[in-house]
C-alpha positions as CSV (number, residue, x, y, z in Angstrom):
1,M,16.7,-13.8,-0.8
2,Y,17.4,-15.3,2.6
3,T,15.2,-16.2,5.5
4,V,15.4,-15.2,9.2
5,Q,13.4,-16.0,12.3
6,A,12.3,-12.5,13.4
7,K,11.9,-11.7,17.1
8,G,8.9,-9.4,16.5
9,I,6.7,-8.1,13.7
10,L,4.5,-5.2,14.9
11,S,5.9,-1.8,15.7
12,A,4.4,0.4,18.5
13,Q,2.1,1.9,15.8
14,N,1.1,-1.5,14.5
15,G,3.2,-1.3,11.4
16,M,5.0,-4.3,10.0
17,N,7.5,-5.2,7.2
18,I,7.5,-8.9,6.2
19,Y,10.4,-8.3,3.8
20,R,13.5,-6.1,4.1
21,G,15.0,-4.9,0.9
22,C,13.3,-4.9,-2.5
23,T,13.5,-6.2,-6.1
24,H,11.4,-3.6,-7.8
25,G,14.5,-1.6,-8.9
26,C,13.1,1.9,-8.4
27,I,16.0,4.2,-9.0
28,Y,15.0,6.7,-6.3
29,C,14.2,4.4,-3.4
30,D,14.8,6.0,0.0
31,A,14.9,2.6,1.7
32,R,18.4,2.1,0.2
33,S,19.6,4.8,2.6
34,T,22.4,3.8,4.9
35,C,20.5,5.3,7.9
36,Y,18.3,2.2,7.9
37,Q,21.4,0.0,8.7
38,M,20.6,-2.8,6.3
39,N,23.4,-5.3,6.6
40,H,22.7,-7.1,3.3
41,L,22.5,-6.1,-0.4
42,F,19.2,-4.3,-1.0
43,E,18.1,-6.7,-3.7
44,N,19.0,-9.7,-1.5
45,V,15.7,-9.5,0.3
46,E,15.5,-10.6,3.9
47,V,12.4,-12.7,4.5
48,K,10.8,-12.9,7.9
49,E,9.5,-16.4,7.5
50,N,7.8,-16.6,10.9
51,A,5.9,-13.3,10.3
52,P,2.4,-14.9,10.2
53,E,2.9,-16.7,13.5
54,L,4.4,-13.5,15.1
55,L,1.5,-11.4,13.9
56,D,-1.1,-14.0,15.2
57,A,0.5,-13.9,18.6
58,A,0.7,-10.1,18.7
59,L,-2.9,-9.6,17.6
60,S,-4.0,-12.2,20.1
61,R,-2.5,-10.2,22.9
62,K,-4.3,-6.9,22.0
63,R,-7.3,-5.9,24.0
64,N,-8.8,-3.9,21.1
65,R,-9.0,-4.3,17.4
66,C,-6.6,-2.1,15.5
67,M,-5.4,-1.1,12.0
68,V,-2.3,-3.0,10.8
69,S,-0.2,-1.2,8.2
70,T,2.4,-2.7,5.9
71,G,4.5,-1.6,3.0
72,S,6.0,1.7,4.2
73,M,9.6,0.5,4.0
74,S,9.5,-2.7,1.9
75,D,6.8,-3.7,-0.6
76,P,4.7,-6.6,0.7
77,Y,4.4,-7.9,-2.8
78,Q,8.0,-8.8,-3.7
79,Q,8.6,-11.2,-6.5
80,C,9.3,-13.9,-4.0
81,E,5.8,-13.4,-2.5
82,K,4.4,-15.3,-5.5
83,T,5.7,-18.6,-4.0
84,L,6.2,-17.7,-0.3
85,C,2.7,-16.2,0.2
86,L,3.8,-14.7,3.5
87,T,1.8,-11.5,2.9
88,R,-1.3,-13.5,2.1
89,R,-0.9,-15.5,5.3
90,C,-0.6,-12.3,7.3
91,L,-3.7,-11.0,5.7
92,E,-5.5,-14.2,6.7
93,V,-4.3,-13.5,10.3
94,I,-5.6,-9.9,10.2
95,E,-8.9,-11.1,8.8
96,K,-9.2,-13.8,11.5
97,H,-8.8,-11.2,14.2
98,T,-11.2,-8.8,12.5
99,C,-8.6,-6.1,12.4
100,G,-8.2,-3.4,9.8
101,L,-5.5,-3.1,7.1
102,A,-3.6,-0.3,5.4
103,I,-1.4,-1.8,2.7
104,Q,1.0,0.0,0.4
105,T,2.4,-1.5,-2.8
106,K,3.4,-0.8,-6.4
107,S,2.5,-4.3,-7.5
108,D,-0.6,-5.7,-9.2
109,M,0.1,-9.0,-7.3
110,I,-2.2,-7.5,-4.7
111,L,-5.2,-8.6,-6.9
112,R,-4.4,-12.2,-6.0
113,D,-5.5,-11.4,-2.4
114,L,-8.6,-9.5,-3.4
115,D,-10.9,-12.0,-1.6
116,L,-9.1,-11.3,1.7
117,L,-9.1,-7.5,1.2
118,E,-12.8,-7.6,0.6
119,S,-13.4,-9.7,3.7
120,I,-11.2,-7.4,5.9
121,N,-13.1,-4.5,4.5
122,R,-16.5,-6.0,5.4
123,K,-15.5,-6.9,8.9
124,A,-13.3,-3.8,9.7
125,K,-11.6,-1.5,7.2
126,C,-9.2,-1.9,4.3
127,V,-7.2,0.8,2.7
128,V,-5.1,0.1,-0.4
129,E,-2.2,2.5,-1.1
130,M,-0.6,2.7,-4.5
131,T,2.5,4.8,-5.5
132,L,2.2,6.7,-8.8
133,T,5.1,8.8,-10.0
134,T,4.9,9.2,-13.7
135,Y,2.2,9.3,-16.4
136,D,4.6,8.4,-19.1
137,E,4.7,4.6,-19.4
138,D,8.2,4.5,-21.1
139,L,9.6,6.7,-18.4
140,C,8.0,4.5,-15.7
141,R,9.8,1.5,-17.1
142,I,13.1,3.4,-16.6
143,V,12.5,4.7,-13.1
144,E,10.5,1.7,-11.7
145,P,11.8,-1.1,-14.0
146,D,10.9,-4.3,-12.3
147,V,7.3,-3.8,-11.2
148,C,4.0,-3.1,-13.1
149,T,3.7,0.3,-14.8
150,T,1.5,3.2,-13.8
151,K,-1.3,2.2,-16.2
152,R,-1.6,-1.2,-14.6
153,R,-1.5,0.2,-11.0
154,V,-4.4,2.5,-12.0
155,E,-6.3,-0.5,-13.2
156,V,-5.8,-1.9,-9.7
157,L,-7.1,1.3,-8.2
158,N,-10.2,1.1,-10.4
159,I,-10.8,-2.5,-9.3
160,M,-10.6,-1.5,-5.7
161,R,-13.0,1.3,-6.3
162,D,-15.5,-1.1,-7.9
163,R,-15.2,-3.4,-4.9
164,G,-15.8,-0.7,-2.4
165,I,-12.3,-0.6,-1.0
166,S,-10.9,2.8,-0.2
167,T,-7.6,3.9,-1.9
168,I,-4.9,6.4,-1.3
169,V,-2.2,7.4,-3.8
170,W,1.4,8.3,-2.9
171,L,2.2,10.8,-5.6
172,T,5.9,10.8,-4.8
173,P,8.6,11.3,-5.7
174,I,8.4,13.9,-8.5
175,L,11.9,13.9,-9.9
176,P,13.4,17.4,-10.8
177,F,14.0,17.9,-14.5
178,I,12.6,14.4,-15.3
179,N,8.9,14.1,-14.5
180,D,8.2,17.5,-12.9
181,T,6.0,18.8,-15.6
182,E,2.4,20.0,-15.4
183,E,1.5,17.5,-18.1
184,N,2.7,14.6,-15.9
185,L,1.0,15.9,-12.8
186,R,-2.3,16.5,-14.5
187,G,-2.1,13.0,-16.1
188,L,-1.6,11.4,-12.6
189,L,-4.4,13.6,-11.1
190,D,-6.8,12.5,-13.8
191,Y,-6.0,8.9,-13.0
192,C,-6.7,9.6,-9.3
193,I,-10.0,11.4,-10.1
194,Q,-11.1,8.6,-12.3
195,A,-10.3,6.0,-9.6
196,R,-12.1,8.1,-7.0
197,V,-9.2,7.8,-4.6
198,Y,-9.9,8.9,-1.0
199,G,-6.7,10.8,-0.7
200,I,-3.3,11.7,-2.2
201,I,-0.2,11.8,0.0
202,I,2.6,14.1,-1.1
203,F,5.5,15.6,1.0
204,G,6.3,18.5,-1.2
205,I,6.8,18.2,-5.0
206,G,10.3,16.9,-5.4
207,L,12.8,14.3,-4.1
208,T,14.8,13.5,-1.0
209,L,18.3,11.9,-1.2
210,R,20.4,10.4,1.6
211,D,23.6,8.5,1.7
212,G,23.2,5.2,0.0
213,D,20.1,6.3,-1.9
214,R,22.0,9.2,-3.5
215,Q,24.8,7.1,-4.9
216,Y,22.4,4.6,-6.5
217,F,20.2,7.3,-7.9
218,Y,23.2,9.1,-9.5
219,K,24.5,5.9,-10.9
220,K,21.1,5.3,-12.6
221,L,21.0,8.9,-13.9
222,D,24.3,8.4,-15.6
223,E,22.9,5.2,-17.2
224,H,19.6,6.6,-18.4
225,F,19.9,10.5,-18.4
226,P,23.4,11.5,-19.4
227,G,24.5,14.9,-17.9
228,M,21.5,14.9,-15.4
229,K,23.7,14.0,-12.4
230,E,25.8,17.1,-13.0
231,K,22.7,19.2,-13.3
232,Y,21.4,17.9,-9.9
233,I,24.8,18.6,-8.3
234,R,24.9,22.2,-9.7
235,T,21.3,22.8,-8.6
236,Y,21.1,21.1,-5.2
237,G,24.6,20.3,-4.1
238,S,24.4,17.7,-1.3
239,S,20.9,18.8,0.0
240,Y,18.6,16.3,1.5
241,E,15.5,17.9,0.1
242,L,15.4,18.6,-3.7
243,P,12.2,20.5,-4.5
244,V,11.3,20.9,-8.2
245,P,11.9,24.4,-9.6
246,D,8.2,24.9,-10.2
247,T,7.1,23.5,-6.8
248,V,4.9,26.4,-5.7
249,R,2.7,26.4,-8.9
250,L,2.5,22.7,-9.1
251,T,1.6,22.4,-5.4
252,R,-1.2,24.9,-5.9
253,L,-2.4,23.0,-8.9
254,L,-2.5,19.7,-6.9
255,K,-4.4,21.2,-4.0
256,D,-6.9,23.0,-6.3
257,E,-7.7,19.8,-8.1
258,C,-8.0,17.8,-4.9
259,R,-10.3,20.4,-3.4
260,A,-12.4,20.4,-6.6
261,H,-12.9,16.7,-6.6
262,G,-13.2,16.0,-2.9
263,I,-9.8,14.3,-2.5
264,V,-8.1,14.6,0.8
265,C,-4.5,15.8,0.4
266,N,-3.5,16.6,4.0
267,A,-0.9,14.0,5.0
268,D,-1.6,14.3,8.7
269,E,-5.3,13.8,8.2
270,L,-4.8,10.8,5.9
271,F,-2.4,9.1,8.3
272,G,-4.8,9.7,11.2
273,W,-7.6,8.2,9.1
274,M,-5.6,5.2,8.0
275,H,-4.6,4.4,11.6
276,T,-8.2,4.7,13.0
277,L,-10.5,1.7,12.9
278,D,-13.8,3.6,12.4
279,T,-15.9,2.0,9.7
280,S,-18.4,4.8,9.7
281,K,-16.0,6.9,7.8
282,I,-15.5,4.5,4.9
283,P,-17.4,5.7,1.9
284,G,-20.4,3.5,1.1
285,Q,-19.9,1.1,4.0
286,P,-22.4,0.8,6.8
287,E,-21.5,0.9,10.4
288,L,-21.0,-2.5,12.0
289,F,-22.1,-1.5,15.5
């Protein structure tokens, strides 16, 4: 890792990334794509060491409270967060300004900051987003090797449920010919139902590949799934979108299960909800005003 003094931290939509790059090792990560113009090795994480101060200044200038989101490009709970605690310090800033939070991660390190998540949720609104891709624990250790497995992430979702914190699951990507089975999808959906997640985000059942991401993914396919790269190339060529062969049926299954259990699965609706500071819409939480 290496540190930088960033010039700004919040986007126009109040999103932030404290880190740039990642050490989780997920074989499919879109953030590796060259279109993001990262000028350092992906695993050599860039650390915005002045992020808490920048965030404090930015929120001080706002006339109205807002939802702050983080984790869309780089996980806020990198391995270096254990010692740096920059994410925790940013959560303290958000809590101080009584703003809301939508935070996305694959790491159970988020439990370290449960006290702040609960306080933010009491004062405003907190949404915890977890990515789940595969029900098979052994497969999870291959495709997401350096972060906690699906089973542990579901334990985190259950803890959030018990603490009254709303959760959303990113059920993506589903990798063609690898985890694109009904058994896998039903296993993940059962986890979501058990955890009483508020919503599931999915952009089609499949995978996207761009320059940079594609080369790394194919390298890992050669390491762990011999012959699979050639099958991908025969099936999809150089396409950006790689829908699974059974995408229509699996999508219908997903939507039917979500409808039956009251889980929101419309991405636009979920993004709108996550970016709106309206405590009256949080299940089980009273209005503050």
